[in-house]
N, C-alpha and C positions, 0 to 999 in steps of 0.2 A: 226202286231196284236199279242197278248199275245196267247200262246198255253197252253191248259190245258192238262196235262198229268197225268199218273199214279204215284203213289208214288216212291220214290227211292227204288232200290232193297233192301237196309238193312232194310227198313221198311216193305217190304215183308217178309223177313226173320224172323223179330221179331213177326210179326202177324201169321206166320205159326207156330212157335215154341210155342207162347203162346196158340193157339188153340189146338196143340197136348198135351200141359200140361193139359188144362182143360178137353179135351175129355179121357184122360187116356192113349193116345199113349206113352207119357212120363210119367210114374207116379212117385210121389216123392220118392227120394232116388235113382232113376235109373241114369245111366250116359248118359248124352248127346252126341249125334253124334259128332264125331271129327270135327275140323275146315276142313281137308281133304274131309271128307263126305259130309259136308254141301257146300263146295264150288263146288263139283262134282254135288250134288242134284240141288243147284240153279243157276249154272254157273256163279258163282259171283267170284270176286277176293278175295284174303285173307283179304286186309283191309276191304272191304265191310262186310265179315263174321265176323271179329273180332269186328268192329264196332257195329254189331247187338248183338253179346254176350255180349259186355261190357254194352249196354244198359239194356239187360235183367239181369245182373247181378246187376246193379245199382237200379233196380225197385224189386228186390227180388224175381224173378222167379227162378234164378239158383245160384249156388255157384262154386267158383272156388278153386281147391284144389292143391297146388304146387306139381308137378310131378305126379299127378293122373288124372287131366282132370276137367271136369265141370259136376256137379251134379244137378239135378232137386230138387228144393225146394218146389214147388207147385205154387198155385195162391196166390198172396199177398191179405191180407185183404183191401178191398175196391178197388181192381184193375178193370179195364176196358180196355180190350185189344184194343178196338178200339180208345182210346185216344193216342195209339202209332202213329196213321196216321198223328197228328199234333205235334209230338214230334221232336224238333230239340234241340240240345245242347246249343245253344245260348239262346234259351227261357227258358229251364228249368233246366239244370244241375247246381250242386254247383259250384260257381264260384272259389272256393279255389282248385278244383281238375282238373288238366290238362288244366286250363284255364289261358290265359294271357290278360289282360287288356290293349289294345292299345291306346285308346283315349276315353274321356267322356266330354260331356258338350254342350253347346248351339251352334247350326249352323243352316244356312239357308237350307231348305229341299231341297235335290236333286230331279230332276223330278220323279225318280222312286218311292221314299219314299213318295212325295207329292201325286202321284197317288194312292198309297196304302192307304193313309190317307184321301183321297178326300179333299186334301188342294191344294192351289195355290203353285206352285213352288217358292221358296224363303221364304216362310213363315218360322217363329222362331220355330224350334223344338229342343228337347233334344236327342242327339246322343251317343250310347255306344257301341265301337267296341270291339270285342273279338275275339281271335285266340284259337281254341280248339285243343288239341293234344291228342293222345293216345300212351302210353308207347310202344315202339318197332315198332310204325308205323309212328309217327310224326303227323302234323297237317291233321286234317280231317274236320274242319269247319272255315271259316272266314265269320263272320256276323256281321253288323252293325243295331242294333235297334234303332228305331225312335219314339218317343213320342211327341204329341203336347205340347208345352212348358207349357201352363197352366195346361195340364193334369199332366205332370211330377213334378209339385210343390208338395212337402211335401213328395217326394221319394228320394231314394238314387241313382237314375239312373245316375245323372249328377256328381256324385262324385268319388273318386279314390278307395274308400273301396270296398272289395269283398261283393257279395250278396250271403250269404251261402244258403239261401233257393230258389235261382235262380230268374230270372227276373220275370217271370210270377207270382209266388207266393209273390214275394216282393212286385210288384205293385198292385195285388189284394188286399193284406193285407194294404197296407197304403192308398189306394183309396177306398176300401170298395166297389169292383166291381166284377162282375162275368164274366169271359171270356166265351163265348158260344161255338165258332167255329173258324176255321181258314181257309181262302182260299189261294191257291197257285198258282203260275204262274211260270213255269219251263221252261228253254231253256238251250241251250249250246253254249258256246263262248271259245275262248283263252283268258288267263289271261293277264293283262298287267304286266309291270316289276315288280312293287311292290307287286301285288298280287302273282306272280310266286315266288318272294324270301320269302314272308312270308309263303306260303304254301309248300315251298321246292320243287317245280316242275319245269320241263323245260317250256321255252316260248311256246312251240308247244304242251304241254299237255293240252287237253281240261278240262274244267270245267263245273259243272251245276250251273247255276244261279237260285236261288229260291227267288222270291219275296212274302212274307206272309203278310196277313193282319188279324189280330187277333181283332175279333170282339166281341160286347156285343150280347145279345138276340136279340135286335132290328135290328142287322146287321151293326151297326155303328163301324168303324174301330176304335180303340183305341191306337193300337200299331201295327207297322210294322217293318219287317226285311228284309233287303236285306243280301242274303246269298250266298257263294260259296262254293261248295263241290268238291275237286279234286276227279277224277276217271279215270280210264284207259278206252281205247276206247271200248272194249268189254262190259264195264259196262254200258256206256252211251248208246249205241245201242238199248238196252231194252226199254229205256225211250224216247230218242230223236234220231232218225236216222240221221246218218252223211253221207250218201251217196250223 
């Protein structure tokens, strides 16, 4: 049975920093706490903190200056800090930055993807598998996006070309749809041999598995993502007890 859990810790850090920027705790121009201070405050590993800071930089909340640290820019125009709860790199990041496209094309929907899309297993879908890495940390996400084949028609999801605007924005623009919300099902397991090799982790290093259903306003799932996030044991325990 799926287990509904809290957002991953990097999302918690992003939301906390955004809130502090908005309420003036971290005013524009001020220096953000160091990685070490954030690691201590949130009880997270360095990869988790760096991932959070990288997302904040990409969205325009902070800036990084070589040899000086990270500085607050302020709240970006049109930003909504609650949107971060549904943010994963496989869905939204520029595919040209730190992203490797592993495969794209039509496949039979595996059971997890079929369940997320309310389809019968084996239904024809378009899949797009990507590996996302951060300089100095290595791979941080391995995910496959699935779209019903008829819905994917007219998009570039099945192609080998990068999607500079990110998957969600690309599909929304091509299909003229509005994605309204995302549901998550999160659990933990060990990776298989291929996953461990791609994520550059040991076979006994646990990973989070995140199954996302991206829905329109009526609740109809239009897109699904089966995602793996590598993490150390003490990062996973806050989300999914391993006792």
